[in-house]
N, C-alpha and C positions, 0 to 999 in steps of 0.2 A: 086639674092645674090648669086650665086653658093660661099660655101667654100670648099675649096680642103680636100681631108681628112687626111691629111697629118698634115693640122693645128691644128683638133679638137683631141683631145688627147684619148688614148681609152677608159680611163674611163668613157667618154662622151658617147664614142658609145655604149659600153657595158649600160648603164644605160638605154639607148633608148631601146637597145634592150631587157632588162628585162620590161621593160615599156609594149612595142606590146607585151611579152609572158603574162605580166599581166592583160591583156586586154583581150586577149582570154579564159584565164581564167575565167575571169568575166564574158564575153559573152556564156560561157558554164555552170555557174554556173544558170546564169539568166536562160538562154533555158530550164532548168533542174529544173528549182524550179517553172517556166512558162507550163513546161509537169504535174509537178508533182500536182498544183491548177487544173487545166484541169480533169486530171483522177480521184481527191478525189472529186470533184466538182461532176462529172458523177458519181462516187460510193455515193456518200450524197441525190443528188436525188433517185437513183433506191431502197436506204434504208428507207427513207421516203415515196416514195408513194407505196414500195411493205411489207413494214417487219416493217412499222407503228413505228418509232423511235419518234416522236410526244409525242404518249403515254407512250411507253417504257422511253425514258431519259427524259419526262416532260419539252422538249424546241422547239424550230422553227426554221422551214430551214432558215426563214430569220435570225436567231439567228448565227448558224450554219454557213451560207455565208458568213456572218459578217468578222466573226472571220478568213475565211480563204482569202477573198481577201478583207479583209479590208472594215470601215465603210464607207468612202467613195465613192466604189466602190460596194457596194449591190447591190442598186437598179439599176443598169445597170445589174450585173451581173444577179440578178430574171428574170430578162423581157427578156435578153439572153437563160438560160434555158430554160425559159416558152415558147417560140416561139419554141426552138430547139424539145422540147418535143409535142409542136403541128403536127410538121411536122412531127418529128417521128410515132407520132397516127394515123395521115392522111394518110400516105402512108401503116403502116401497117394493116390499116383494112380498 
């Protein structure tokens, strides 16, 4: 169903172009948030293991991970972090 561009008004074409631009912006924001979560989880993991955040702030690693990634994704993320730590320590030592 090819419709010639002459039939589609300029306003509709501009609207579709704006939607495409907004989708690109949304994608960039989602990528930024994903990277921010990842770097924050790495930092928090380090802080809990090396600087005793549990005692200093009277909170658990699981609570902080839950805040960052959401309650539904907490167990998967903690499992992933522990696996990455295990691989790191096995390769390091």
